[in-house]
N, C-alpha and C positions, 0 to 999 in steps of 0.2 A: 840349445841347438844340439841335435844329435846326428851321428853319422851311422848309417846302416852299412854293414859289411855283407854284401850279397854274393854268396858263393854259388856259382853256376856249374860246378863239376858234378857229374853223376856218380863219381867214385870217391871213396875215402879209404886211406888218405890220398891227397892229390897235391901236386906241386902248386897249382893255381890257388887252392885253398890255403896252403901254407904261406904262400906269398901274400895273400889277402890278410891273414891273421898277423903276419909280420908288419904289414902296413898299418893295421889297426893299433898294434902295440906302439909303433912310432908316433901315431896321432895321439895316443893316450899320454905319452911322455910330454907332449906339448899341451896337455890339459884338456883334450877333447874327449867327450863321452861317446861310446859307440855301442851298438847292439849287433847281433849276428843273425843271419838268416841263411840256412843251407837249403837250397831248393830241393835237393835230393831227399831231404827229410820230410817233405810234404807228401801226403797220401797220393800215390801215383794215379789212382783211379779218379780222384777229385781233380787233380792237376790236368790230366789228359781230357777229361770230360768237361772242364771249365765249370765245376760245381761251385758257383759263387755262394751257395748256402752252407757249404761245409765250414765248420768252425776254424779249422786249420788254415784254409784259404783266406777266410775273412781276417784272421789274425795276421797273416803274412802281408796282405794288402794294407792293413792298418799300419804295420811297421814301415812300409814304404811311404805311406801318406804322412806319417809323423816325422820322418827324417828330413833334416835340412840338406844333407848330402848323402850320396850313395857311392860307395866304392864297390864296383862290380868286377868279379873275377871269373874267368872262364878258361878252360882248355880250348885249344883250336883243333877241331876235327874236320876233315874234308874241306879245308880252307874257309871254315866258318866257326862261329861260336857254338856252344853245346846245345843240343836239342832240348834238354830240360830247362835251360835258361830261356830259350825261345818260348817254350810252353808257358813259363811263368810270366814273361814280359807280355805275352798275348792276353793275360788276365788283367793287366793294368788298364784303368780307364784311358780313353783317348789322350787325355792330357795328364796322365798319372805322374809325370815327373816335372810338372810345371815349376819353373823357377828353382829347381834343385841343382846343386853342384853335383857333377858326376865325374868320377875318376875311373876309367876303364883299365883293367889289368888282364893280361892273358899269358898263357904259356903254350908252347908248341914244340914240335919235334925239331924244327929248323927255322932259320931266318926267313926262308921262303914263304912262311905263313904269316909273317908279321902284319901284312896289310889287311888281314881279315878283320882286325879291329876297326880300321878306318873305312873299309868298304862294306863290311857286313854289320858290325855292331853299332857304330856311330850313327848311321842313318836311322836305325830303330830308336835309339835313345833320343835323337832329334825329333823324330815323329811323335814321341811321347812328351814333347815340349821341354826337354832338358836343354835349354838354350845355352847353358854354360857347361860344356863337356871339356874337361881338362885334357891336355895331351895324353894320349894312350901310352901305356908302358907294356912292352912285350919282352918276354924272356924265353929262351930256349930251355929245353929240359937239362942240357948240360950246364946252364947258368944257375940253376936252382937245384941244389943237392941237399939230401937229408940223410942223417945218420942218427941212430939211437944214442950214440956217445956224445956227438958234438951238436946235434940239433940241425937247424937250418944253416946252410952255407950258400952265400950268394956271390956270383961273379962280381968283380969290382964295378963294372959298367952298370949292371943291374942295381947294385947297391946305391950307386950315385943317382940313377934315374928315380929309384924309389924315394930317396931323400929329397930330390927336387920336387917330385909329385906331392909328397906329404907336405913339404913347406908351402907349395903353391896352394894346396887345399886349405891348410891351416891359415895362411894369410887371407884367403878369400873369406873364410868363416869369421875371422876376426874383423874384417872390414864390414861384414854383414852385421855383426853385433854393434859396431859403432854407429852404423846408419839406421839400424832397426828395420831394414828393408830386405825382402827376399827377391827383389827384382834384379835381373841381370840383363845387360845388353847382349844381344846375340854376337857370337864370334864369327866374323866372315870366314868362309871356307878357305880363302887364300891364306889365312893366318893359322890354320890347323896344321899341326905337324905330329908325326908319330915318332916317339922316342925309340931309337934302335940300340 
């Protein structure tokens, strides 16, 4: 079982991608393997023209297909997730996330954009048949800091939410291993919550 870290930021370095890699490292400590896919590294022309015959696009789609879980990270722009992430998600087959665990992460300028995950990204993930979307984790730019000397520094609340999300994803993956099944029961919308 592998986890795909899907970075949806158009820029590098970025807070959302650093948060994503930090999450991957926490999962690795718990014994999980992961691979990385930075959407911004895909050829722009092939991505925007939906060139399914391009080798890089085929390889990226194969990474998604082979993953048991996807941790997707995006900055929030204009109250929505990034355009490059949208372009990539549009390339996935109609049921391209069937029975996959998905953990959404996002960073934005202020708390006022935190609902973009649940009102913009979650419906798209659900339409791709990701029936088990874990609670979203949102952090403001002030809560995710980087310095060359000290590396990544997280606000205590974000640190706690990441730990909870990682543990929940890990527990779900371990339960899958025990049952040998990739099927998840849908989570009723009334039970969906966004971590603040």
